[in-house]
C-alpha positions in Angstrom: 12.5 -70.8 4.0 11.1 -69.3 0.8 9.7 -72.8 0.1 7.6 -72.5 3.2 6.3 -69.4 2.2 4.9 -70.4 -1.2 7.7 -69.4 -3.1 9.0 -71.7 -6.0 12.9 -72.5 -6.2 14.9 -72.6 -9.0 18.9 -73.9 -7.9 21.8 -73.6 -10.1 24.4 -76.2 -9.5 27.3 -77.6 -11.1 27.1 -81.0 -9.6 24.7 -83.2 -7.2 21.5 -82.5 -9.0 19.6 -85.3 -7.2 20.6 -84.0 -3.8 19.6 -80.1 -4.5 16.0 -82.0 -5.4 15.8 -84.1 -2.4 16.3 -80.5 -0.4 13.2 -79.3 -2.1 14.2 -77.6 -5.0 11.3 -77.0 -7.7 13.8 -76.9 -11.0 17.5 -77.5 -10.8 19.6 -76.1 -13.5 23.0 -77.6 -13.8 25.1 -74.6 -15.3 27.9 -77.1 -16.6 25.2 -78.9 -18.9 23.1 -75.7 -20.2 23.4 -72.0 -20.2 21.7 -70.5 -17.1 21.0 -67.9 -19.5 19.1 -69.6 -21.7 17.5 -71.7 -18.6 16.5 -68.5 -16.7 15.8 -65.6 -19.0 12.3 -64.0 -19.4 11.5 -66.0 -16.2 10.0 -62.7 -14.6 11.3 -63.8 -11.1 10.5 -61.8 -8.0 13.6 -62.3 -6.5 17.2 -63.5 -7.4 19.5 -64.5 -5.0 23.2 -64.5 -6.3 25.8 -66.7 -4.2 28.5 -66.4 -6.9 28.4 -62.5 -8.2 30.0 -60.9 -11.1 28.8 -59.1 -13.9 27.7 -62.3 -15.9 25.5 -63.3 -12.7 24.4 -60.0 -12.8 23.3 -60.2 -16.7 21.4 -63.3 -16.2 19.6 -61.8 -13.2 18.5 -58.8 -15.3 17.3 -61.1 -17.9 15.5 -63.2 -15.1 14.0 -60.8 -13.0 10.5 -59.1 -13.7 10.4 -55.2 -13.6 11.0 -53.9 -10.2 12.5 -57.4 -8.9 15.0 -57.6 -6.4 18.4 -58.8 -6.6 20.2 -59.7 -3.6 23.8 -61.0 -3.5 25.8 -62.3 -0.6 29.1 -61.6 -2.6 30.5 -58.1 -3.9 32.1 -57.4 -7.5 35.6 -57.3 -5.9 37.8 -53.8 -5.7 36.9 -50.4 -3.8 34.1 -50.9 -1.3 32.6 -47.6 -2.3 32.5 -48.8 -6.1 31.0 -51.7 -4.9 28.2 -50.4 -2.8 27.5 -47.9 -5.4 27.2 -50.4 -8.1 24.6 -51.9 -5.6 22.5 -48.9 -5.5 22.6 -48.5 -9.0 21.7 -52.0 -9.7 18.4 -51.3 -7.6 17.4 -48.2 -9.0 17.8 -49.0 -12.7 15.9 -52.3 -12.2 12.8 -50.5 -10.6 
């Protein structure tokens, strides 16, 4: 969907790079072969969509997002829902 709207796509995968490329990804990063941080740091993305979660991926997203960029995740960091929501709000305001 993002590609249809003109976005470039970078996809991280641990397997089947060719399948991901055949689905339309512009760049595929195999995190089993190279560091996501090294591959994405300083890219100035408008949006990072995280389907893994955790503090390591948050750090990677911060290194890859442009100032004021959007971090979107479909997972929580675990634990108390109020703490998770609070962290999400903090992340949104700190990155702006």
